[in-house]
C-alpha positions as CSV (number, residue, x, y, z in Angstrom):
1,X,4.9,19.8,-22.2
2,X,8.6,19.7,-21.1
3,X,8.1,23.0,-19.4
4,X,5.3,21.7,-17.2
5,X,6.6,18.3,-16.1
6,X,10.2,18.1,-17.4
7,X,13.5,18.0,-15.5
8,X,13.8,21.8,-15.6
9,X,10.4,22.2,-13.9
10,X,11.5,19.7,-11.2
11,X,14.7,21.6,-10.5
12,X,12.8,24.9,-10.4
13,X,10.3,23.5,-7.9
14,X,13.1,22.0,-5.7
15,X,14.8,25.4,-5.6
16,X,11.5,27.1,-4.7
17,X,10.9,24.5,-1.9
18,X,14.4,24.4,-0.6
19,X,13.9,26.8,2.3
20,X,10.9,24.8,3.5
21,X,12.9,21.6,3.4
22,X,15.8,23.2,5.3
23,X,13.5,24.0,8.2
24,X,11.7,20.7,8.1
25,X,14.8,18.4,8.0
26,X,16.0,19.1,11.6
27,X,12.5,18.2,13.0
28,X,12.3,15.0,10.9
29,X,13.9,12.5,13.4
30,X,11.6,13.7,16.2
31,X,8.5,13.6,14.0
32,X,9.5,10.1,12.8
33,X,10.1,8.9,16.4
34,X,6.7,10.3,17.5
35,X,4.9,8.6,14.6
36,X,6.5,5.2,15.1
37,X,6.0,5.2,18.9
38,X,2.4,6.2,18.6
39,X,1.2,4.1,15.6
40,X,1.4,0.5,17.0
41,X,-1.3,1.1,19.6
42,X,-3.5,2.7,17.1
43,X,-2.9,-0.1,14.6
44,X,-3.6,-2.7,17.2
45,X,-6.9,-1.1,18.0
46,X,-7.8,-0.8,14.3
47,X,-6.7,-4.4,13.6
48,X,-8.7,-5.7,16.5
49,X,-11.8,-3.9,15.3
50,X,-11.3,-5.2,11.8
51,X,-10.8,-8.8,13.0
52,X,-14.0,-8.5,15.1
53,X,-15.9,-7.3,12.1
54,X,-14.4,-10.0,9.9
55,X,-15.5,-12.7,12.4
56,X,-19.0,-11.2,12.5
57,X,-19.2,-11.2,8.7
58,X,-18.0,-14.8,8.5
59,X,-20.7,-15.9,10.9
60,X,-23.3,-14.2,8.9
61,X,-22.1,-15.7,5.7
62,X,-22.0,-19.2,7.2
63,X,-25.5,-18.7,8.4
64,X,-26.6,-17.7,4.9
65,X,-24.8,-20.6,3.3
66,X,-26.2,-23.2,5.8
67,X,-29.7,-21.7,5.4
68,X,-29.4,-22.0,1.6
69,X,-28.2,-25.6,1.8
70,X,-31.0,-26.5,4.2
71,X,-33.6,-24.9,1.9
72,X,-32.3,-26.8,-1.2
73,X,-32.2,-30.0,0.8
74,X,-35.7,-29.4,2.0
75,X,-36.9,-28.8,-1.6
76,X,-35.2,-32.0,-2.7
77,X,-36.7,-34.0,0.1
78,X,-40.2,-32.6,-0.7
79,X,-39.8,-33.5,-4.4
80,X,-38.8,-37.0,-3.4
81,X,-41.7,-37.4,-1.0
82,X,-44.2,-36.1,-3.6
83,X,-42.9,-38.4,-6.3
84,X,-42.9,-41.4,-4.0
85,X,-46.6,-40.9,-3.2
86,X,-47.6,-40.6,-6.8
């Protein structure tokens, strides 16, 4: 088990990946800048879409709740009317 996930395996994998990391590190600041400058507009769009969907869902749930309350009140009123006539 130690040979598969232990500290020696970690060091071995780091040594194997070191050339890849060495070529990636110089490009990291540019990649980070591109990512950070691009993300806010995408996030704003996604958040706006999520908010619109949330508002739509809230309206549907309110309609269902009000319909359920109206149905129950109608049943209660009908029960009261039927009992008053008897």
